[in-house]
C-alpha positions in Angstrom: 0.4 0.0 0.1 1.5 3.3 -1.1 1.7 5.6 2.4 0.9 8.9 1.0 2.4 10.4 4.1 5.6 9.9 2.7 4.9 11.3 -0.5 2.7 14.3 0.5 5.7 16.4 2.2 7.7 15.9 -1.0 4.8 16.9 -3.6 4.4 20.1 -1.4 8.1 21.0 -1.4 7.6 20.7 -5.3 4.5 22.7 -5.7 5.2 25.6 -2.8 8.9 26.2 -3.2 9.7 28.2 -0.2 8.1 26.1 2.4 9.5 25.2 6.2 9.8 21.8 6.9 7.1 22.0 9.7 4.7 22.9 7.3 5.6 19.7 5.2 5.6 17.7 8.2 2.2 18.9 9.2 0.8 18.1 6.1 2.1 14.9 5.9 0.8 14.4 9.6 -2.6 15.6 8.3 -2.4 12.9 5.7 -1.6 9.8 7.9 -4.5 11.0 10.6 -6.8 11.0 7.3 -5.7 7.3 6.9 -6.5 6.3 10.4 -10.1 7.5 9.7 -10.4 5.6 6.7 -9.3 2.7 8.3 -11.9 3.1 10.9 -14.5 4.2 8.7 -13.8 0.9 6.4 -14.4 -1.2 9.1 -17.9 0.3 9.9 -18.7 0.3 5.9 -17.6 -2.6 4.6 -19.4 -5.5 6.8 -22.4 -3.6 5.3 -21.6 -3.4 1.8 -20.1 -5.6 -0.8 -16.3 -5.8 0.2 -15.7 -6.6 -3.7 -17.8 -3.2 -4.7 -15.7 -1.4 -2.2 -12.2 -2.7 -3.6 -13.4 -2.1 -7.2 -15.0 0.9 -6.7 -12.1 2.7 -4.6 -9.1 1.1 -7.0 -11.5 3.3 -10.0 -11.8 6.5 -7.4 -8.0 6.2 -6.8 -7.2 6.1 -10.4 -8.7 9.1 -11.1 -7.2 11.2 -7.9 -3.8 9.3 -8.7 -4.1 11.2 -12.2 -5.5 14.7 -10.7 -2.6 14.6 -8.0 -0.4 14.3 -11.1 -2.4 17.1 -13.0 -2.2 19.8 -10.3 0.2 22.2 -9.3 -1.4 24.0 -6.8 0.0 23.0 -3.1 -3.8 23.4 -1.8 -5.4 21.3 -3.9 -2.7 19.1 -3.5 -3.1 18.5 -0.2 -6.8 18.2 -0.6 -6.4 15.7 -3.1 -3.7 13.6 -0.8 -6.2 14.1 2.1 -9.0 12.5 -0.2 -6.8 9.8 -1.6 -5.4 8.8 1.5 -8.9 8.2 3.0 -10.1 6.0 -0.4 -6.4 4.0 -0.2 -7.4 3.1 3.2 -11.1 2.2 2.7 -9.8 0.1 0.0 -7.1 -2.2 1.8 -9.6 -2.6 4.5 -11.7 -4.2 1.9 -9.0 -6.5 0.4 -8.3 -7.9 4.0 -12.0 -8.4 4.4 -11.8 -10.3 1.1 -8.8 -12.5 2.2 -10.8 -13.3 5.7 -13.4 -14.8 3.3 -11.0 -16.7 0.8 -9.3 -19.0 3.1 -10.5 -21.2 6.0 -9.5 -19.6 9.9 -6.5 -21.8 10.2 -4.7 -20.5 7.3 -5.9 -16.8 7.8 -2.5 -15.7 9.8 -0.3 -17.0 6.9 -2.7 -15.3 4.0 -2.8 -12.3 6.0 1.2 -12.0 6.2 1.2 -13.1 2.6 -0.8 -9.8 1.7 1.1 -7.7 4.1 4.4 -8.8 2.6 3.2 -8.3 -0.8 2.1 -4.4 0.2 5.3 -4.1 1.2 7.3 -5.4 -1.5 5.1 -3.0 -3.5 5.6 0.3 -1.4 9.5 -0.9 -1.4 9.5 -0.9 -5.0 6.9 2.4 -5.5 9.3 4.6 -3.1 12.2 3.5 -5.6 10.2 4.3 -8.8 9.2 7.6 -7.6 12.8 8.4 -6.5 13.9 7.3 -9.8 11.0 9.2 -11.6 11.9 12.4 -9.5 15.3 12.1 -10.4 14.6 11.7 -14.3 11.8 14.2 -14.4 12.5 16.5 -11.5 9.1 16.1 -9.8 7.6 13.5 -7.7 4.0 13.9 -9.5 4.9 11.7 -12.3 5.0 8.5 -9.8 1.3 9.6 -9.6 0.5 9.8 -13.3 2.0 5.8 -13.1 -0.1 5.2 -10.4 -3.2 6.0 -12.2 -2.4 4.0 -15.2 -1.3 0.9 -13.0 -4.5 1.4 -11.0 -6.6 1.1 -14.3 -4.5 -1.8 -15.1 -5.3 -3.5 -11.9 -9.1 -2.7 -11.9 -9.2 -4.3 -15.1 -7.1 -7.6 -14.1 -8.9 -7.7 -10.5 -12.1 -7.3 -11.4 -12.2 -10.7 -12.9 -10.1 -12.3 -10.1 -12.0 -10.7 -7.5 -15.1 -12.1 -9.0 -14.0 -15.4 -9.1 -11.9 -16.0 -5.9 -14.1 -14.3 -3.0 -17.5 -14.0 -4.5 -20.3 -12.8 -2.2 -21.3 -15.4 0.7 
């Protein structure tokens, strides 16, 4: 899972130019706070609705939010978009864990959730390197969000079919 709290300060510094470290740190902290509320909201919302629908819907919304972050240059809009993105990303992550809990027997759940965390962390490491490389190549972190937008749409196309077959609504 992409930790927006790590990237928002860099985006804000790029967009603002003259900004203090304290302002950038508060922007990142605010994103992390919203992410926590998103996880709490996801825990309340997911059992009442279709986890598969929430997973698919939030991936689609995230694709458009990532695209907006890529295109916007205003620091205020970047922070606002990052807050909304953090919320949807957290709800999305909760939906995947909910689907995972339905995909395996209780005896295998710990191992399966550990595998999901491993994959998420490998993705975070990979995207940290990708964001850094794109920043070096282009001079801006925003290109990373352009790539994420494209990858989110690809994941939606691939994942919709997989989710329908592997973790049907019960």
